[in-house]
C-alpha positions in Angstrom: 0.0 0.0 0.0 1.4 3.4 -1.0 1.0 5.8 1.9 0.9 9.6 1.3 4.5 9.9 2.7 5.8 7.3 0.3 3.9 8.8 -2.7 5.3 12.3 -1.8 8.8 10.8 -1.5 8.6 9.2 -5.0 7.3 12.5 -6.4 10.2 14.4 -4.9 12.8 11.9 -6.2 11.3 12.3 -9.7 11.4 16.1 -9.5 15.1 15.9 -8.3 16.1 13.7 -11.2 14.2 15.8 -13.7 15.6 19.0 -12.5 19.2 17.6 -12.5 18.7 16.8 -16.2 17.5 20.4 -16.8 20.6 21.7 -14.9 22.9 19.5 -17.0 21.3 20.7 -20.3 21.5 24.3 -19.1 25.2 24.0 -18.5 25.7 22.4 -21.9 24.1 25.5 -23.5 26.8 27.5 -21.9 29.7 25.2 -22.9 31.0 27.6 -25.5 32.2 29.9 -22.8 35.8 28.8 -22.4 37.1 28.2 -18.9 40.3 26.5 -19.7 42.5 29.4 -20.7 43.0 30.8 -17.3 45.3 33.4 -15.8 45.7 34.2 -12.1 43.1 36.6 -10.9 44.0 39.9 -9.5 43.2 40.7 -5.9 40.2 42.8 -7.0 38.8 40.0 -9.2 39.3 37.5 -6.5 37.4 39.6 -4.0 34.6 40.2 -6.5 34.2 36.5 -6.9 34.3 35.9 -3.2 31.6 38.5 -2.6 29.4 36.9 -5.2 29.7 33.6 -3.6 29.1 35.0 -0.1 25.9 36.7 -1.3 24.8 33.4 -2.9 25.4 31.5 0.4 23.6 34.3 2.4 20.5 33.9 0.1 20.7 30.1 0.5 21.0 30.2 4.3 18.3 32.8 4.6 15.7 30.8 2.7 16.6 27.6 4.5 16.3 29.1 7.9 13.3 31.4 7.2 11.1 28.4 6.3 10.9 27.4 10.0 9.2 30.7 10.8 6.8 30.9 7.8 5.9 27.3 7.5 2.6 27.7 9.6 1.5 30.5 7.3 2.3 28.4 4.2 0.4 25.4 5.6 -2.7 27.6 6.2 -2.5 29.2 2.7 -2.1 25.9 0.9 -4.5 24.1 3.2 -2.1 21.2 4.1 -1.5 19.5 7.4 1.8 19.5 9.4 3.0 16.2 7.9 2.6 17.4 4.3 4.0 20.8 5.2 7.1 19.3 6.7 8.1 18.1 3.3 9.0 21.7 2.4 12.0 21.4 4.7 12.6 17.6 4.2 12.6 18.1 0.4 15.2 20.8 0.7 17.4 18.6 2.8 17.0 15.7 0.4 17.8 17.6 -2.7 20.7 19.4 -1.2 22.1 16.1 0.0 21.9 14.8 -3.5 23.5 17.8 -5.2 26.6 18.2 -3.0 28.3 15.0 -4.2 27.6 16.1 -7.8 29.4 19.4 -7.5 32.9 18.1 -8.1 31.8 16.7 -11.5 30.2 20.1 -12.3 33.4 22.0 -11.4 35.5 19.6 -13.6 33.1 19.6 -16.6 32.1 23.3 -16.6 33.8 26.6 -15.8 33.4 28.3 -12.4 31.5 31.1 -14.1 29.1 28.7 -15.7 28.4 26.8 -12.5 27.8 30.0 -10.5 25.6 31.7 -13.0 23.5 28.5 -13.5 23.2 28.0 -9.8 22.0 31.6 -9.3 19.6 31.2 -12.2 18.1 28.0 -10.6 17.8 29.6 -7.2 16.1 32.7 -8.6 13.6 30.6 -10.6 13.0 28.4 -7.6 12.2 31.4 -5.4 9.8 32.9 -8.0 8.0 29.5 -8.3 7.7 29.2 -4.5 6.4 32.8 -4.3 3.7 32.1 -7.0 2.8 28.6 -5.8 -0.8 27.9 -5.1 -0.3 24.2 -4.3 2.1 22.0 -2.3 3.5 20.3 -5.4 4.4 23.6 -7.1 5.9 24.9 -3.8 8.0 21.7 -3.6 9.3 22.2 -7.1 10.5 25.6 -6.1 12.1 24.4 -2.9 13.9 21.6 -4.7 15.3 24.1 -7.2 16.6 26.2 -4.3 18.1 23.2 -2.7 20.0 22.1 -5.8 21.5 25.6 -6.1 22.3 25.7 -2.4 24.2 22.4 -2.6 26.4 24.0 -5.3 27.0 27.2 -3.4 28.2 25.4 -0.2 30.8 23.3 -2.0 32.0 25.8 -4.6 32.6 28.6 -2.0 35.0 26.4 0.1 36.9 25.3 -3.0 37.0 28.8 -4.4 38.6 30.3 -1.2 41.5 27.8 -1.5 42.0 28.7 -5.2 41.5 32.4 -4.9 43.8 33.3 -2.0 47.2 32.4 -0.7 47.5 29.6 1.8 48.5 32.1 4.5 45.1 33.9 4.1 42.7 31.0 3.6 41.9 30.8 7.3 40.9 34.4 7.4 38.6 34.2 4.4 37.1 31.0 5.7 36.4 32.8 8.9 34.7 35.7 7.0 32.6 33.0 5.2 31.8 31.4 8.6 30.9 34.9 10.0 28.5 35.6 7.1 26.6 32.3 6.9 26.7 32.0 10.7 25.0 35.3 11.2 22.1 34.6 8.8 20.4 31.9 11.0 20.4 34.4 13.9 18.5 37.2 12.1 16.6 35.1 9.6 13.7 33.9 11.9 13.1 37.5 13.2 13.4 39.0 9.7 11.1 36.4 8.1 8.5 36.8 10.8 8.4 40.6 10.4 8.2 40.4 6.6 5.6 37.7 6.8 3.4 39.7 9.2 3.7 42.9 7.3 3.5 41.7 3.7 2.7 38.0 3.7 5.0 35.0 3.4 5.2 35.3 -0.4 7.2 38.5 0.0 10.0 36.5 1.6 10.4 34.5 -1.6 10.2 37.5 -3.9 12.6 39.5 -1.7 15.0 36.6 -1.9 14.6 36.6 -5.6 15.6 40.2 -5.8 18.8 39.5 -3.8 19.7 36.5 -6.0 18.8 38.4 -9.2 21.2 41.2 -8.1 23.9 38.6 -7.4 23.3 37.0 -10.8 23.9 40.3 -12.5 27.1 40.8 -10.5 28.2 37.3 -11.5 27.5 37.9 -15.2 29.5 41.2 -15.1 32.3 40.3 -12.7 32.7 36.5 -12.1 35.9 35.0 -13.6 36.9 31.4 -14.0 39.4 29.9 -11.5 39.9 26.4 -12.9 40.3 24.5 -16.2 37.5 22.2 -17.5 37.7 18.7 -18.7 35.7 17.0 -21.5 34.2 14.3 -19.2 30.8 12.7 -19.2 28.4 12.3 -16.3 28.3 8.8 -15.0 24.6 8.4 -14.6 24.8 5.1 -12.8 27.1 6.6 -10.2 24.8 9.6 -10.0 21.8 7.4 -9.4 23.6 5.4 -6.7 24.7 8.7 -5.1 21.2 10.2 -5.2 19.6 7.1 -3.7 22.4 6.6 -1.2 23.1 10.1 0.2 19.5 11.4 -0.4 18.0 8.3 1.1 20.3 8.4 4.1 19.6 12.0 4.7 15.8 11.6 4.4 15.7 8.3 6.3 17.4 9.9 9.3 15.0 12.9 9.1 11.9 10.6 9.1 13.2 8.0 11.6 11.1 9.3 14.5 8.0 10.1 12.6 7.8 7.2 10.1 10.1 4.5 11.5 9.1 1.7 9.1 9.4 3.8 6.0 12.7 5.3 7.3 14.2 1.9 8.2 13.5 0.5 4.7 14.9 3.7 3.1 18.1 3.5 5.2 18.6 -0.1 4.1 18.2 0.8 0.5 20.5 3.8 1.0 23.2 1.7 2.6 23.2 -0.8 -0.2 23.4 2.0 -2.8 26.3 3.6 -1.0 28.2 0.3 -0.9 27.7 -0.1 -4.7 28.6 3.6 -5.1 31.9 3.3 -3.3 32.8 0.1 -5.2 32.2 1.8 -8.5 34.3 4.9 -7.6 37.2 2.7 -6.5 37.1 0.9 -9.9 36.5 3.8 -12.2 39.4 5.5 -14.0 37.5 8.8 -13.9 35.3 8.6 -10.8 32.1 10.6 -10.4 33.4 11.5 -6.9 37.0 10.8 -6.3 37.7 9.0 -3.0 41.5 9.6 -3.2 41.2 12.3 -0.5 40.5 9.4 2.0 44.1 8.1 1.4 45.5 11.3 2.9 45.9 11.1 6.7 45.5 14.9 7.5 42.4 15.0 5.4 40.9 12.0 7.1 41.6 13.4 10.6 40.0 16.7 9.5 37.0 14.8 8.2 36.6 12.8 11.4 37.0 15.9 13.5 34.4 17.8 11.4 32.0 14.9 11.7 32.4 14.7 15.5 32.1 18.5 15.8 28.9 18.6 13.8 27.5 15.7 15.8 28.1 17.6 19.1 26.9 20.9 17.7 23.7 19.7 16.1 22.6 17.4 19.0 23.4 20.1 21.6 21.4 22.7 19.6 18.4 20.3 19.8 18.8 19.4 23.5 19.2 22.8 25.1 15.8 24.3 23.9 14.1 21.1 25.0 15.6 21.5 28.5 14.8 25.2 28.7 11.2 25.0 27.3 9.9 21.6 28.1 11.5 21.1 31.5 12.1 24.6 32.8 8.9 26.0 31.4 10.5 28.9 29.6 9.0 30.6 26.6 10.6 30.3 23.2 11.7 33.9 23.4 13.4 33.4 26.8 15.1 30.3 25.4 16.3 32.3 22.4 17.7 35.1 24.6 19.6 32.6 26.7 21.3 31.1 23.6 21.8 34.4 21.9 25.1 35.4 23.6 26.6 32.0 22.5 25.4 32.6 19.0 26.9 36.0 18.9 30.2 34.7 20.4 30.4 32.1 17.6 29.6 34.8 15.0 32.3 37.2 16.2 35.0 34.6 17.0 34.8 32.9 13.6 37.0 35.4 11.6 39.4 35.6 14.6 39.7 31.9 14.6 40.5 32.0 10.9 43.3 34.5 11.4 44.7 32.4 14.2 44.7 29.4 11.9 46.7 31.4 9.4 49.2 32.4 12.1 49.7 29.3 14.3 48.2 26.5 12.3 45.5 23.9 13.1 47.1 21.8 15.7 47.0 24.2 18.7 43.4 25.3 17.7 42.3 21.7 17.5 43.6 20.8 21.0 42.3 24.0 22.7 38.9 23.8 20.9 38.3 20.1 21.5 39.2 20.4 25.2 36.9 23.4 25.6 34.1 21.6 23.8 34.4 18.6 26.0 34.4 20.7 29.2 31.4 22.7 28.1 29.4 19.6 27.2 30.3 18.1 30.6 29.1 21.3 32.2 25.8 21.1 30.5 25.4 17.5 31.5 25.0 18.7 35.1 21.9 21.0 34.5 18.9 20.5 36.8 15.7 22.2 37.8 17.6 24.8 39.8 20.5 25.5 37.6 21.2 29.3 37.4 20.5 31.0 34.1 24.0 32.6 34.1 25.6 29.2 34.3 23.7 27.9 31.3 24.6 31.1 29.4 28.2 30.7 30.3 28.4 27.1 29.3 26.7 27.6 26.0 29.0 30.5 25.2 32.0 28.3 26.0 30.5 25.6 23.8 29.9 27.9 20.8 33.4 29.5 21.2 34.9 26.0 20.9 32.7 25.3 17.8 33.8 28.6 16.1 37.5 27.8 17.0 37.2 24.5 15.1 34.6 24.6 12.4 36.0 26.6 9.5 39.7 26.0 10.3 39.1 22.3 10.1 37.7 22.7 6.6 40.7 24.8 5.6 43.1 22.3 7.1 41.5 19.3 5.5 41.3 20.9 2.0 44.9 22.3 2.3 46.1 18.7 2.4 44.7 18.1 -1.1 45.8 19.2 -4.5 43.7 21.8 -6.4 42.3 18.9 -8.6 40.9 17.0 -5.6 39.8 20.0 -3.5 36.2 19.9 -4.9 35.9 16.2 -4.1 37.3 16.8 -0.6 34.9 19.6 0.0 31.9 17.5 -1.1 33.1 14.6 1.1 33.4 16.8 4.2 30.2 18.7 3.7 28.1 15.5 3.0 29.5 13.3 5.8 29.5 16.0 8.5 25.8 16.7 7.7 25.0 13.1 8.0 26.9 12.9 11.3 24.8 15.8 12.6 21.6 14.1 11.6 22.7 10.8 13.2 23.6 12.6 16.4 20.2 14.3 16.6 18.4 11.0 16.2 20.7 9.4 18.7 20.4 12.2 21.3 16.6 12.1 21.1 16.5 8.3 21.4 18.9 8.4 24.4 16.9 11.1 26.1 13.7 9.1 25.6 15.2 5.9 26.9 16.6 7.4 30.1 13.3 9.3 30.6 11.2 6.2 30.0 9.5 7.7 27.0 9.1 11.2 28.6 11.3 14.3 28.7 13.2 14.3 32.0 16.3 15.8 33.5 17.8 12.3 33.6 17.4 12.0 29.8 18.9 15.4 29.2 21.8 14.7 31.4 22.4 11.3 29.8 22.4 12.9 26.3 24.9 15.6 27.2 27.1 13.0 28.9 27.1 11.1 25.6 28.0 14.3 23.8 30.9 14.8 26.2 32.2 11.3 25.3 32.0 12.2 21.6 33.9 15.5 22.2 36.5 13.5 24.2 37.1 11.4 21.1 37.8 14.7 19.3 40.5 15.5 21.9 42.2 12.2 21.1 42.1 13.1 17.4 43.6 16.5 18.3 46.6 14.8 19.9 47.0 12.4 17.0 47.0 15.3 14.6 49.6 17.1 16.8 52.0 14.2 16.2 51.6 14.3 12.5 54.6 15.4 10.4 54.0 17.7 7.4 53.2 15.9 4.2 52.9 17.1 0.6 49.4 17.5 -0.8 48.0 14.6 -2.9 
């Protein structure tokens, strides 16, 4: 029997595959624009491209975060229930998870300029479709288009930073990137709520379209190519395995608590697909996604550290509001005010951490950051019904300071261990696997909290979940000391 959830999932998968074909053909139309004859960009040209990519990421993060605020208004307007409405966020996650592993192929096959312009075009069209949508299906099409473009922006920005700027400055620019995209989730809910109340939720999509259209014009006028292209063909079999594997894993984890049977079956199919995908990449002469970065020890350590960091960050961000609102009885506003100082600390510290990475390297930052993360998680594991608010604020600030110390420098460190040819593959691997690690940790934290609370939300459950996060953070400390013992190696 085909349930509404299964039927919607099939529809979304078909939309993703169809839109990927459209994207592929769109880039083929641009193929006459040569990206191979490259010269080193001037500092002004590099900064122009960096600003274009930053604006693209801001638009992507804004629309992804704003959906949580305007979802009730959309559900009312389209006359759908919460289960159906939730697909507007699930479909975004699914499509983005599918697109990220495709980005290395796009960057090899097409010029940087082509990929950026096509991505901005897709995003703008997706926003207009969502703004005009009068049904859930049409709204989903718009959201999927936005997600496909977002998957491109995330990977290409990290790769571009490494190719645009000297190695002595990559940490600084990664920090600026972290500051920009990290600040959007802080202001997006408030901004989206205000715009929705004043002008209706459709104004959010049209406003976003204006921003991306402006960025698209800048890209057409100023964007330059930063890498050569190759006459390679898309391995559709690998793409299919990647889409089913990574997309199914992402969606399966997202649906595990609400539709366990459907999610379990999806996870099994995803696991089989990923095994076949890895086997094919290892055998192929020109792999769809090169796994060679996994043979580089510094990259593997950076990857594992990023996955553990995301696991602790995402699960902790889920647990603290539950503790404050469900157990302490605080309002959502009060909960937000308690976590706001930590978010601001993370925002402001990110560019400073980038500069520190450029000056002293990753190893000291990794040791200090991982120890601080472990201690802050252990501190939050001791919360109770009488814990002072100042204590929670302090511990959360320490936690977010540790996260900012590690997040973007880890990406810089991992990708710096790779040659320019493999940097796109490395970025896709890190982005995909750390996102999956974050999703797994959220499911695990929720299950652990429920188990220790005997099916209810209790202080014992919250404490147990934070203790588990402390253990995960302690593993990160071990990785930090292993990394400290590494000798410098040439990039592969």
